[in-house]
C-alpha positions as CSV (number, residue, x, y, z in Angstrom):
1,M,-9.4,21.9,3.5
2,I,-11.3,20.0,0.8
3,K,-10.9,22.8,-1.7
4,E,-7.2,23.0,-1.0
5,V,-6.8,19.2,-1.6
6,E,-8.8,19.5,-4.8
7,E,-6.5,22.3,-5.9
8,R,-3.5,20.1,-5.5
9,T,-5.0,16.8,-6.9
10,G,-7.9,17.7,-9.0
11,K,-11.5,16.5,-8.2
12,N,-10.7,13.0,-9.2
13,G,-7.6,12.8,-7.0
14,F,-9.5,13.8,-3.9
15,S,-10.9,10.3,-3.3
16,S,-7.5,8.7,-3.6
17,V,-6.1,11.1,-1.1
18,V,-8.9,10.2,1.4
19,A,-8.4,6.5,0.7
20,E,-4.7,6.8,1.4
21,A,-5.2,8.8,4.6
22,L,-7.8,6.2,5.8
23,E,-5.3,3.3,5.1
24,E,-2.6,5.1,7.1
25,W,-5.1,5.8,10.0
26,L,-6.2,2.2,10.0
27,A,-2.6,0.9,10.0
28,A,-1.8,3.1,12.9
29,Q,-4.9,1.9,14.8
30,K,-3.9,-1.7,14.3
31,L,-0.4,-0.9,15.5
32,R,-1.8,0.7,18.7
33,E,-3.9,-2.4,19.3
34,V,-0.9,-4.7,18.9
35,V,1.1,-2.5,21.3
36,A,-1.7,-2.4,23.8
37,A,-2.1,-6.2,23.7
38,D,1.6,-6.7,24.2
39,R,1.7,-4.3,27.2
40,K,-1.3,-6.2,28.7
41,A,0.4,-9.5,28.2
42,F,4.0,-8.6,29.1
43,G,3.9,-5.3,31.0
44,P,5.7,-2.1,30.0
45,V,9.1,-2.1,28.5
46,S,11.7,-1.9,31.2
47,A,14.2,1.0,31.3
48,E,17.0,-1.6,30.9
49,A,15.4,-3.0,27.7
50,L,15.0,0.5,26.3
51,R,18.6,1.2,27.1
52,R,19.7,-2.0,25.2
53,A,17.5,-1.3,22.3
54,E,18.8,2.3,22.0
55,Q,22.4,0.9,22.0
56,E,21.5,-1.5,19.2
57,W,20.3,1.5,17.0
């Protein structure tokens, strides 16, 4: 996998690809923490709330 990334980005581009992937991973982890805290504080989203949200989209 490393070799394939280096072929696409060059050796100097590899670290920027890794940094970008880690930023995305960290953002996803933070989002999961926010969602978990919300569920703990307010409970799961009701079917009615989901239905209303889907209608808004």
